[in-house]
Structure formats: structure tokens, C-alpha cells
DRENDO-1510 file (C-alpha; in Angstrom, 1 decimal, always signed):
<recs>
REC; n; res; u; v; w
REC; 1; MET; +270.5; +14.8; +201.8 .
REC; 2; LYS; +269.9; +11.7; +199.6 .
REC; 3; LYS; +266.4; +11.0; +201.3 .
REC; 4; LEU; +265.4; +14.7; +200.7 .
REC; 5; ILE; +266.5; +14.7; +196.9 .
REC; 6; ALA; +264.2; +11.3; +197.0 .
REC; 7; VAL; +261.7; +12.3; +198.3 .
REC; 8; MET; +261.6; +15.6; +196.2 .
REC; 9; ALA; +262.0; +13.4; +192.9 .
REC; 10; ILE; +259.0; +11.3; +193.8 .
REC; 11; LEU; +256.7; +14.6; +194.6 .
REC; 12; ALA; +257.6; +16.0; +191.4 .
REC; 13; MET; +256.6; +12.6; +189.5 .
REC; 14; VAL; +253.5; +12.7; +191.7 .
REC; 15; ALA; +252.7; +16.3; +190.4 .
REC; 16; VAL; +253.4; +15.5; +186.7 .
REC; 17; ALA; +251.0; +12.4; +187.2 .
REC; 18; ASN; +247.9; +14.5; +188.9 .
REC; 19; ALA; +248.1; +17.9; +187.5 .
REC; 20; GLY; +249.9; +20.1; +184.7 .
REC; 21; THR; +249.3; +20.6; +181.0 .
REC; 22; ILE; +249.7; +18.8; +177.6 .
REC; 23; GLN; +250.7; +21.5; +174.7 .
REC; 24; LYS; +251.7; +21.7; +171.7 .
REC; 25; TYR; +252.0; +25.4; +169.5 .
REC; 26; ASP; +249.4; +27.7; +170.7 .
REC; 27; LEU; +246.5; +25.2; +172.0 .
REC; 28; GLU; +247.0; +23.4; +175.3 .
REC; 29; LEU; +245.1; +20.5; +177.2 .
REC; 30; VAL; +245.1; +21.9; +180.5 .
REC; 31; MET; +243.6; +20.1; +184.1 .
REC; 32; ASP; +243.7; +22.2; +187.1 .
REC; 33; SER; +243.7; +21.8; +190.4 .
REC; 34; GLU; +240.9; +20.2; +191.1 .
REC; 35; GLY; +240.6; +18.6; +188.2 .
REC; 36; VAL; +238.9; +20.3; +185.4 .
REC; 37; PHE; +240.3; +20.0; +182.0 .
REC; 38; SER; +240.2; +23.6; +179.6 .
REC; 39; LEU; +241.0; +24.1; +176.1 .
REC; 40; HIS; +243.6; +26.7; +176.5 .
REC; 41; ASN; +245.3; +29.2; +174.6 .
REC; 42; THR; +248.5; +30.9; +175.6 .
REC; 43; THR; +249.4; +33.3; +172.7 .
REC; 44; ASP; +248.6; +36.9; +172.2 .
REC; 45; SER; +246.1; +35.9; +169.2 .
REC; 46; ALA; +243.4; +33.7; +168.1 .
REC; 47; VAL; +243.9; +29.7; +167.6 .
REC; 48; ARG; +241.2; +28.2; +165.2 .
REC; 49; PHE; +240.9; +24.5; +164.8 .
REC; 50; TYR; +238.4; +22.0; +163.7 .
REC; 51; ALA; +239.3; +18.9; +165.4 .
REC; 52; TYR; +240.6; +17.9; +168.7 .
REC; 53; SER; +241.1; +14.6; +170.3 .
REC; 54; ILE; +241.9; +13.3; +173.9 .
REC; 55; GLU; +243.8; +9.5; +173.8 .
REC; 56; SER; +244.2; +7.3; +176.5 .
REC; 57; ASP; +246.6; +4.4; +176.1 .
REC; 58; GLY; +245.4; +3.1; +179.3 .
REC; 59; ASP; +241.5; +3.4; +178.5 .
REC; 60; LYS; +241.3; +5.8; +181.3 .
REC; 61; LEU; +239.0; +8.3; +179.8 .
REC; 62; SER; +235.7; +8.8; +181.4 .
REC; 63; PRO; +232.9; +9.7; +178.4 .
REC; 64; THR; +230.5; +10.4; +180.8 .
REC; 65; GLU; +232.4; +13.2; +182.9 .
REC; 66; TRP; +233.8; +14.7; +179.5 .
REC; 67; ILE; +231.2; +18.0; +178.8 .
REC; 68; SER; +231.9; +18.0; +175.1 .
REC; 69; ILE; +231.8; +21.5; +172.8 .
REC; 70; GLN; +228.6; +19.7; +171.2 .
REC; 71; ASP; +226.7; +19.2; +174.8 .
REC; 72; GLN; +227.7; +22.8; +175.6 .
REC; 73; ALA; +226.2; +24.5; +172.6 .
REC; 74; ALA; +223.3; +22.7; +173.0 .
REC; 75; ALA; +222.7; +23.7; +176.3 .
REC; 76; ASP; +224.0; +27.3; +175.4 .
REC; 77; MET; +224.6; +28.0; +171.9 .
REC; 78; MET; +225.5; +31.5; +172.2 .
REC; 79; GLY; +227.8; +31.1; +175.4 .
REC; 80; VAL; +229.6; +28.7; +173.3 .
REC; 81; PHE; +229.4; +30.9; +169.8 .
REC; 82; GLY; +230.8; +34.0; +172.4 .
REC; 83; VAL; +234.0; +31.7; +173.0 .
REC; 84; LEU; +234.3; +29.7; +170.1 .
REC; 85; GLY; +232.4; +31.1; +167.0 .
REC; 86; MET; +230.7; +29.2; +164.4 .
REC; 87; GLY; +232.6; +26.0; +164.3 .
REC; 88; GLY; +232.5; +25.5; +168.3 .
REC; 89; VAL; +228.6; +25.6; +167.8 .
REC; 90; THR; +228.9; +23.0; +164.8 .
REC; 91; MET; +231.1; +20.9; +166.7 .
REC; 92; GLY; +230.4; +16.8; +166.7 .
REC; 93; GLU; +231.8; +14.1; +169.3 .
REC; 94; MET; +232.9; +11.3; +167.0 .
REC; 95; ASN; +232.2; +8.1; +169.2 .
REC; 96; PRO; +233.6; +8.9; +172.6 .
REC; 97; THR; +235.2; +5.7; +174.4 .
REC; 98; SER; +237.8; +4.9; +176.9 .
REC; 99; GLY; +240.2; +5.3; +175.0 .
REC; 100; ALA; +239.3; +8.3; +173.0 .
REC; 101; LEU; +237.3; +11.6; +173.0 .
REC; 102; ALA; +236.7; +13.6; +169.7 .
REC; 103; GLU; +234.9; +16.5; +168.1 .
REC; 104; TYR; +234.7; +17.6; +164.7 .
REC; 105; SER; +233.7; +20.5; +162.8 .
REC; 106; SER; +233.2; +21.4; +159.4 .
REC; 107; SER; +234.2; +25.1; +160.3 .
REC; 108; GLU; +237.0; +26.1; +162.4 .
REC; 109; ALA; +236.4; +27.2; +165.9 .
REC; 110; VAL; +238.4; +30.2; +167.2 .
REC; 111; LEU; +239.4; +30.4; +170.9 .
REC; 112; GLN; +241.2; +34.4; +171.6 .
REC; 113; ALA; +243.8; +35.3; +173.1 .
REC; 114; GLY; +244.1; +33.8; +176.6 .
REC; 115; ALA; +240.8; +32.5; +176.8 .
REC; 116; SER; +239.8; +28.9; +177.9 .
REC; 117; PHE; +237.0; +26.3; +177.2 .
REC; 118; ALA; +236.4; +24.0; +179.5 .
REC; 119; ILE; +235.8; +20.3; +178.5 .
REC; 120; GLY; +234.9; +18.7; +182.2 .
REC; 121; LYS; +236.8; +15.7; +184.2 .
REC; 122; PRO; +237.2; +13.3; +181.4 .
REC; 123; ALA; +240.4; +11.6; +182.7 .
REC; 124; THR; +241.9; +11.9; +186.6 .
REC; 125; GLY; +245.4; +12.5; +185.9 .
REC; 126; LEU; +247.6; +13.1; +182.4 .
REC; 127; HIS; +250.1; +10.1; +182.9 .
REC; 128; ASP; +249.1; +8.6; +179.8 .
REC; 129; LEU; +246.8; +11.0; +177.8 .
REC; 130; LYS; +247.6; +12.2; +174.1 .
REC; 131; PHE; +246.4; +15.4; +172.9 .
REC; 132; TYR; +245.6; +15.8; +169.0 .
REC; 133; TRP; +244.5; +18.9; +167.7 .
REC; 134; ALA; +244.2; +20.2; +163.8 .
REC; 135; ASN; +243.5; +23.5; +161.9 .
REC; 136; ASN; +243.5; +24.2; +158.2 .
REC; 137; ASP; +247.3; +25.2; +158.6 .
REC; 138; THR; +247.9; +21.6; +159.5 .
REC; 139; PRO; +249.4; +19.6; +156.6 .
REC; 140; THR; +246.1; +16.8; +155.4 .
REC; 141; GLY; +246.1; +14.1; +157.5 .
REC; 142; ASP; +248.3; +15.5; +160.5 .
REC; 143; GLN; +247.7; +16.9; +164.1 .
REC; 144; TYR; +249.5; +18.4; +166.4 .
REC; 145; GLN; +250.3; +16.5; +169.4 .
REC; 146; GLY; +251.1; +17.7; +172.8 .
REC; 147; ASN; +253.5; +16.7; +175.2 .
REC; 148; VAL; +252.9; +16.6; +179.5 .
REC; 149; VAL; +254.7; +20.0; +181.4 .
REC; 150; PRO; +253.7; +20.5; +185.0 .
REC; 151; GLU; +251.3; +23.5; +185.6 .
REC; 152; PRO; +253.2; +26.3; +187.5 .
REC; 153; ALA; +251.5; +25.9; +191.0 .
REC; 154; THR; +252.8; +22.5; +190.9 .
REC; 155; MET; +256.0; +23.5; +190.7 .
REC; 156; ALA; +255.7; +26.0; +193.3 .
REC; 157; LEU; +254.2; +23.4; +195.7 .
REC; 158; LEU; +257.3; +21.5; +195.2 .
REC; 159; GLY; +259.9; +24.8; +195.9 .
REC; 160; ILE; +258.2; +25.4; +198.8 .
REC; 161; GLY; +258.0; +21.7; +200.0 .
REC; 162; GLY; +261.6; +21.2; +199.5 .
REC; 163; LEU; +262.5; +24.4; +201.1 .
REC; 164; ALA; +260.7; +23.5; +204.2 .
REC; 165; ALA; +262.3; +19.9; +204.2 .
REC; 166; ILE; +265.8; +21.9; +204.2 .
REC; 167; ILE; +264.7; +24.5; +207.0 .
REC; 168; ARG; +263.6; +21.2; +209.4 .
REC; 169; ARG; +267.0; +19.7; +208.6 .
REC; 170; ARG; +268.5; +22.4; +209.7 .
REC; 171; LYS; +266.8; +23.2; +212.5 .
REC; 172; ALA; +267.2; +19.0; +213.7 .
</recs>
């Protein structure tokens, strides 16, 4: 039984390091099972923001794999406008490095209820990332900061693995 608990604890740590969500208030940074990151609104109302940043203390970000809102607006302005409004179209990159990726706009972007906006694969996991964002309700100079939370599919897989281990042990 102790081995089963140890294995499940290790699986939980691996799952948290490799898939999940960084969230704060209404806007989340989500990494799906294929490693694609998205800004995601989980609320029933629109979320406004004029800036966001993703930071890595271990310099584990990849600016070349990041598909910024600015780059997407250059390729498909109407597509970005349709999802984020004028604030999305006017987003601009702020010196991307392996330690920080950030964008800022002079007007707020609006991500509608339940909507997501993909930004590529700027990192290989969530292990040391910090996600910040700001809107006009944020006190001057402050930003919202998120925490790492495992995605629901990861937790479901852990549960199935634990159940399989228990069944296998009973049959043995």
C-alpha cells in the first residue's frame, strides 16, 4: 500500500509539472495536453486586460515558440479583433526573452465569457512559470498573479491509474 501511495504521489508531481492551469481571478494561463498555451476566461462575463506577462525564473521560455497577440494581429487583424476587440489588435510585444514574455496595449482587450486565445508553445511545462495580467480595475502599478493548478483531465488520469493499481493488487 505504501508503494501505491508513493507511485501516486510521484505521478501527481509529474502531472502538475507538465499540464495544468495558472490562474488568478478571471483570466487563466492554460497549457493543454499538447503543450499549447492559451489565455482563458472561465467566467460568465467578459474579462478586460491591457497587459499580460509570463515569467520564468529558470529562463525556460521560448520566444520563438510564442505566438504573441501582436504577431497574430499582423497575420489576421479581423480574427484577433473578433476575439479580443481593439485592445487585442493594438497589443505590442515588450522585449521577449527566455525569462519573460509580455504584451501591452494602450486600450483594454476583451476576452468574452468562456473564450480562449491560443499563444503557442512558449514553454514545455508550468513548473516555474508566473503569470501576471492587469486591467483598469487593477490598482496602479499592481498586477494579478496566478498559481499552478492541475487541469481536470490530469486529475482524472491519476484517479484511473490509482484505481487500476488497486484492482491489479487485489487480483494478485
